[in-house]
N, C-alpha and C positions, 0 to 999 in steps of 0.2 A: 474359489478352488476348494474342493473337498479334501479333507484329510482322512476320510473313512477308508478303512482297509476293505478292498473288494475281495471277500473270501473265495468267491468262485474263481476269480482270476488268479489268486494266490495258489489255490488248489490245482488249477489246470497247469500253471507254470511249474509247480512242484512235480506233478506227474510227468510233464514233458522232460524235465531235467533228469528225473530218476530213470525214466525210460531210456533216455540217451545214455546215461552212465552205465546201466546194466547191459547195454548193447556192445560195450567194448570188451574185446578179449584181453583179459589181464591175467593170463596164466603166469605164474611165477617163473622167472627166467626168460620170458619172452619180451619182445619190443612193446613198450607201453606208450610210445610217442603220440598215437592218436588220442588217447585219453588225456595225456598231459596237455596237448595242444588245445583240445576242447575246453578244458578247465581254464587254461590261461586266456583263451579268447573270450570266454564267458565273463571272467573277472575283469578283463581289460575294458569291457563295455561299461563297467561301473567305476572306471578310473584307477583300478589297481595296477601296480607295476610288478614285474616279476623277473626272475632269472632262473636258469636251469643249471643243474649239475648232472653229469653223466657217469655211467659206469665205465670201466676200462674199455669195453667193446663198443661203446656208444649206442647200445641197444636199449638201455633203460635209462630213464631220467627221473629227476625229482624237480618239482617246481616250487619255488619260494615266492610267495606273493604278499604284498602289503598295500595299504591304501594311504 
């Protein structure tokens, strides 16, 4: 099994993630749940656990993740 880093794959994955992230509407004061859910799902694939906290109106959240 090779331990070499495949730079092309790393680059392509990075571009995919960054493209996904900049596609989310994250205007201050607006619902950010799609972005938070995307990040949580991505990190869960690597075994991270998480929990969310919400603002008073349940429109905005923060996610705390650890591995």
